[in-house]
C-alpha positions in Angstrom: -11.6 -22.2 4.8 -12.4 -22.5 8.5 -13.0 -19.6 10.5 -10.5 -20.1 12.7 -7.8 -20.4 9.7 -7.9 -16.5 9.0 -6.4 -16.2 12.5 -3.4 -18.5 11.4 -0.1 -17.8 9.3 0.1 -18.6 6.0 2.6 -21.7 5.1 5.2 -19.5 3.3 5.3 -17.4 5.9 6.0 -20.0 8.3 8.4 -21.3 5.8 10.4 -18.4 5.7 10.4 -18.1 9.9 11.6 -21.9 10.0 15.3 -20.6 8.1 16.1 -18.3 10.5 19.1 -16.5 8.9 19.4 -14.7 5.8 22.0 -14.4 3.4 21.0 -11.6 0.7 20.2 -12.3 -2.5 23.0 -11.7 -5.6 20.0 -12.2 -8.8 20.4 -9.8 -11.5 18.0 -8.2 -13.7 19.7 -9.4 -16.6 18.7 -12.8 -15.6 15.0 -11.9 -15.0 14.6 -9.8 -18.2 15.5 -12.6 -20.2 12.9 -15.0 -18.6 10.1 -12.3 -19.1 8.6 -12.8 -22.8 9.2 -9.4 -24.5 5.2 -9.1 -25.4 4.5 -8.5 -22.1 6.4 -5.5 -22.3 3.9 -3.8 -24.4 1.1 -1.4 -23.6 -1.8 -0.9 -25.0 -3.8 2.5 -24.7 -7.1 0.9 -26.1 -6.8 -2.1 -23.4 -5.7 0.4 -20.7 -9.2 2.4 -21.4 -11.4 -0.2 -21.5 -10.1 -1.8 -18.5 -10.6 2.0 -17.1 -14.3 2.0 -18.4 -15.1 -1.1 -17.0 -14.0 -0.1 -13.8 -15.9 3.3 -13.8 -19.0 1.7 -15.0 -19.2 -0.7 -11.4 -18.5 2.7 -9.7 -21.3 4.4 -11.3 -23.3 1.4 -10.7 -22.7 1.2 -7.3 -23.1 4.8 -6.9 -26.9 4.3 -8.6 -27.8 1.4 -7.0 -27.0 3.2 -3.2 -29.1 6.3 -4.3 -31.7 3.7 -3.8 -30.7 2.0 -0.5 -33.4 3.9 1.4 -36.6 3.4 -0.6 -36.0 -0.6 -0.6 -37.8 -1.2 2.6 -41.5 -1.4 0.9 -39.9 -3.9 -1.6 -38.6 -6.0 1.1 -42.3 -5.6 2.8 -41.2 -3.3 5.7 -42.0 -0.2 6.9 -39.9 2.6 7.3 -40.0 2.6 11.7 -39.8 -1.3 11.6 -37.3 -2.7 13.9 -35.9 -4.9 11.1 -35.4 -2.1 8.5 -33.6 0.0 11.2 -30.9 -2.5 12.2 -31.3 -3.9 8.2 -30.5 0.0 6.6 -26.8 0.4 8.6 -25.8 -2.8 7.4 -26.3 -1.6 3.7 -25.1 1.6 4.0 -22.1 0.2 5.5 -21.9 -2.6 2.3 -22.1 0.3 0.1 -19.1 2.4 1.7 -17.1 -0.8 1.6 -17.6 -1.9 -2.0 -17.5 1.8 -3.3 -14.3 2.0 -0.8 -12.8 -0.6 -2.9 -13.7 0.5 -6.4 -12.3 4.1 -5.1 -9.2 2.4 -4.3 -9.1 0.7 -7.9 -9.2 4.0 -9.3 -6.1 5.0 -7.2 -4.6 1.9 -8.2 -5.3 3.0 -12.5 -3.3 6.5 -11.4 -1.1 4.3 -10.0 -0.4 2.6 -13.2 -0.1 6.2 -15.3 2.4 7.3 -12.7 4.3 4.9 -14.2 3.8 4.8 -17.7 2.3 1.3 -17.6 -1.4 2.7 -19.4 0.2 3.8 -22.3 3.3 4.5 -24.7 2.2 7.7 -24.8 3.6 10.3 -21.7 0.9 12.6 -22.5 -1.9 10.2 -22.2 -0.6 8.7 -18.8 -0.3 11.9 -17.6 -3.8 12.7 -18.5 -5.2 9.6 -17.1 -3.5 9.6 -14.2 -4.5 13.4 -13.1 -7.7 12.5 -13.7 -7.8 9.4 -11.9 -6.1 10.4 -9.0 -7.3 13.9 -8.5 -11.3 12.6 -8.3 -9.8 10.7 -5.1 -7.9 13.8 -3.8 -4.7 12.4 -3.9 -2.2 14.9 -5.8 -1.0 13.1 -8.7 2.4 14.3 -9.5 3.7 15.1 -6.1 2.5 11.6 -5.0 4.4 10.1 -8.5 7.7 11.5 -7.8 8.0 10.3 -4.2 6.8 7.1 -5.5 9.3 7.0 -7.9 11.8 7.1 -5.6 10.5 4.5 -3.4 10.9 2.0 -6.4 14.7 3.1 -7.3 15.2 3.0 -3.3 12.8 0.2 -2.2 13.8 -0.7 2.0 17.1 1.5 1.5 16.9 2.7 5.0 18.9 5.8 3.6 16.9 7.1 0.4 13.1 5.3 0.8 10.5 7.4 1.0 7.7 5.4 2.5 6.9 3.4 5.6 10.4 4.2 7.0 10.8 2.2 10.3 11.3 3.4 13.6 14.5 2.6 15.1 16.0 1.7 19.0 17.0 4.9 18.9 13.9 6.8 17.7 12.1 4.8 20.3 14.4 5.8 23.0 15.7 2.2 24.2 18.5 1.2 25.7 21.5 -0.7 24.5 20.1 -4.7 23.3 22.4 -5.9 25.4 21.3 -5.0 28.0 17.5 -5.1 27.9 15.3 -7.8 28.4 12.1 -9.0 27.8 10.3 -7.5 30.6 11.8 -4.0 29.8 10.8 -4.3 26.2 7.2 -5.0 27.6 7.0 -1.8 30.1 7.9 0.9 27.4 6.8 -0.5 24.4 3.3 -3.3 25.4 0.4 -1.5 24.4 -3.5 -2.9 25.7 -5.5 -4.7 22.4 -7.7 -1.8 22.5 -4.9 1.1 22.2 -3.5 -0.8 19.7 -6.8 -1.2 18.0 -7.1 2.6 17.8 -3.9 3.6 16.7 -4.6 0.8 13.8 -7.9 2.3 12.9 -6.4 6.2 13.1 -3.6 4.7 10.5 -5.9 2.9 8.1 -8.2 5.6 7.5 -6.2 9.3 7.5 -2.5 7.6 7.7 -2.6 8.0 3.9 -3.1 11.6 3.9 -1.4 12.4 6.9 1.8 10.9 5.0 0.8 13.2 2.1 0.3 16.5 4.0 3.4 16.0 6.8 5.3 13.1 5.9 4.0 11.2 8.3 5.9 8.0 8.7 8.0 9.0 5.9 11.6 8.9 5.3 12.9 11.4 8.8 16.0 13.1 6.7 13.2 15.6 5.6 12.8 18.8 8.0 9.4 19.2 9.7 7.0 20.9 7.8 7.7 18.6 4.7 4.7 18.0 2.7 3.5 16.7 -1.0 1.2 19.7 -1.0 4.6 22.2 -1.1 6.4 23.0 -4.0 9.2 24.2 -2.3 9.4 21.2 0.1 12.9 18.8 -0.8 10.8 15.7 -1.5 10.8 17.4 -5.3 13.5 18.6 -7.5 13.4 21.7 -8.7 12.4 21.0 -12.1 9.2 18.9 -10.7 7.8 22.5 -8.6 5.5 23.4 -11.5 3.9 20.1 -11.9 3.4 19.9 -8.2 1.5 23.1 -8.3 -0.5 22.1 -10.6 -1.6 18.9 -8.9 -2.6 21.5 -6.1 -4.4 23.2 -8.7 -6.5 20.0 -9.5 -6.7 19.0 -5.9 -8.5 22.2 -5.3 -10.7 21.9 -8.5 -12.1 18.8 -7.4 -12.6 20.3 -4.2 -14.7 22.9 -5.4 -16.8 20.3 -7.5 -17.7 18.3 -4.1 -18.3 21.3 -2.4 -20.9 22.4 -5.8 -22.6 18.5 -5.4 -23.2 19.4 -1.5 -24.9 22.6 -2.3 -27.3 20.9 -4.8 -27.9 17.6 -3.2 -27.1 18.3 0.5 -24.0 17.9 2.4 -25.5 14.2 4.0 -25.3 12.8 0.3 -21.6 14.1 -0.2 -21.0 12.5 3.3 -22.9 9.2 2.5 -22.0 8.9 -1.2 -18.7 10.3 -1.8 -16.7 10.7 1.8 -17.9 7.6 3.6 -16.2 5.2 0.8 -13.2 8.0 0.5 -12.2 6.9 3.9 -13.2 3.3 3.2 -10.7 3.5 0.0 -8.0 4.9 2.4 -8.1 2.1 4.7 -7.7 -0.3 1.5 -5.1 1.6 0.3 -3.1 1.6 2.8 -3.6 -2.4 3.7 -1.9 -3.3 0.4 0.7 -0.4 0.2 1.4 -1.2 3.8 1.7 -5.2 3.4 3.9 -4.9 0.8 7.0 -3.6 2.4 6.5 -4.3 6.5 6.7 -7.8 7.5 8.3 -9.4 10.2 10.7 -11.5 7.0 11.3 -8.5 4.7 14.7 -7.0 5.6 16.2 -3.2 5.4 19.3 -2.5 4.3 22.1 0.1 4.8 25.1 1.5 3.1 26.4 -0.8 -0.1 24.5 -3.6 1.0 21.5 -2.6 -0.7 21.3 -3.0 -4.7 18.0 -2.4 -6.7 17.3 -6.6 -7.2 17.3 -6.7 -3.5 15.3 -3.7 -2.7 12.7 -5.3 -5.2 12.9 -8.6 -3.8 11.9 -6.9 -0.2 8.3 -7.2 -1.3 5.7 -9.7 -0.4 2.7 -10.8 -2.9 -0.5 -11.7 -1.2 -3.6 -12.9 -2.7 -5.8 -9.9 -1.2 -9.2 -11.1 -1.3 -8.9 -13.2 -3.7 -10.5 -12.5 -6.9 -11.7 -8.9 -5.7 -8.0 -7.7 -5.3 -7.5 -8.9 -8.7 -10.5 -7.6 -10.4 -10.6 -3.8 -8.9 -7.2 -3.4 -7.6 -5.6 -4.4 -10.9 -3.1 -7.0 -9.4 -1.5 -4.3 -7.3 -1.0 -6.7 -4.4 -1.2 -10.2 -6.2 1.9 -9.2 -8.2 3.8 -6.7 -6.7 7.0 -8.3 -6.6 6.9 -8.7 -10.6 6.0 -4.6 -10.7 8.9 -3.7 -8.9 11.5 -5.1 -10.9 9.9 -4.1 -14.2 7.5 -0.8 -13.4 6.1 -0.1 -16.9 4.5 -3.3 -17.4 0.9 -3.2 -17.8 -0.9 -5.0 -14.6 -3.0 -7.0 -17.1 0.5 -8.9 -17.9 1.8 -9.1 -14.2 0.2 -11.9 -13.6 2.0 -13.7 -16.5 5.4 -11.4 -15.1 5.2 -13.6 -11.7 4.9 -17.1 -13.5 7.7 -16.1 -15.6 10.2 -15.0 -13.2 9.3 -17.4 -10.2 12.1 -20.0 -11.5 14.5 -17.6 -11.3 13.8 -16.2 -7.9 13.5 -19.5 -6.4 13.5 -19.5 -2.6 13.8 -15.4 -2.4 10.3 -14.5 -4.3 8.1 -13.7 -1.2 4.5 -15.1 -1.0 2.3 -15.2 1.7 -1.6 -16.6 1.6 -2.1 -15.3 5.5 -5.1 -14.1 5.5 -5.7 -9.9 5.3 -6.7 -9.3 8.6 -4.3 -11.6 10.8 -1.5 -10.3 8.2 -2.0 -6.7 8.8 -2.7 -7.2 12.5 0.6 -9.3 13.0 2.6 -6.7 10.6 1.1 -3.5 13.3 2.3 -5.3 16.2 5.7 -7.0 15.3 6.9 -4.3 13.2 7.5 -2.3 15.9 11.8 -1.3 15.3 14.6 -1.8 13.5 18.5 -1.8 15.1 20.1 1.2 14.4 23.2 -0.5 13.3 23.5 -3.5 10.8 23.5 -3.1 7.2 20.9 -5.8 7.0 18.3 -5.9 9.6 14.8 -7.4 10.4 12.1 -5.6 12.1 11.7 -6.5 15.4 8.3 -6.7 17.9 7.5 -4.9 21.1 9.9 -7.6 23.1 12.6 -6.9 21.2 12.5 -10.1 19.4 13.2 -10.9 15.6 11.7 -13.5 13.2 14.9 -13.6 11.1 18.5 -13.2 12.6 20.0 -9.7 11.5 22.6 -10.0 9.3 25.8 -7.5 9.0 28.3 -7.4 6.8 31.0 -8.8 9.2 28.9 -11.7 10.1 27.8 -12.3 6.5 31.9 -12.3 5.2 32.0 -14.7 8.1 29.2 -16.9 7.0 30.4 -16.9 3.6 
């Protein structure tokens, strides 16, 4: 790919834009289920353990390599004080943080699979594996699993979905759309590219933990103080509170182990080998989870216009980092549409499921080959707000413009 194409929209995205209007799908789960071979629903504990072992082997190998990074200069014929080494050393550490961050994000993906009971037919095995994997990267397994399951049951439902809830015109204190012009929006919403980049970096590296801590970007129906770490939070049912407390105990145990590591090897070692990859992992996690549903061409639904199938189709498959995404992220981005329809299908079967359901979905299958950096910037700058009215709405940008025209119930009835 020529370098300049990394800043261009993918052809699939352009095709969706050209449609201009949107008619909601009426695809049934039964049609999709019949298209998928029964063998793809089978879960193998042994196969999952092999994938987990392979992934952890790469994680450990990166760690071992990193422990030798500061001793490489003699092998390169350099002295410790040479300018070449002083420039090369931070570049090598940045490579480690990036790649180890990818493996940490992959561990999160495997824990996500366990949360859907997709690693094994045994709920106990899934619980054990998910708890260990998510706790390692400081994600409260049971708390996150509870709200994530709600997200799957209510994807892009503005009343019930839990994650990445878009701000509305009212939230941003914008006047009525019939009286505002482009310059009015620009005066209120437009930001300098530098400030936008700063906000993006904060969201990328700290957004997931802020969501867990105080429901940042979550559904605004919950009161202030809502947190994944509070068993009494309205996010959870009363019968889930013990498991939420168990998640907290596991997180505290992991933090204790990290303190022990720091006391033995030094806080700088903890920062270099764990904390920096952990931050990079959050960047990758936020990237693929945000881009799965936040896109200018993807609708949100209100009231009776939402169905499970329509919500599941408000999802975009992306070839995130090519083979790296498939290998280390376990198909979480490349086959997310299929995952939303069949959550317990193992990740290693999802590519086949995607191919099986594509003919049934037709034009409603959302795929986007836009390079990830451009896609991320596009969504962050163009998915600014939605309208307070309308049963099917699309994101509008900072100038009050949408790629796809909003469709209300009455407009839809007239069209049909």
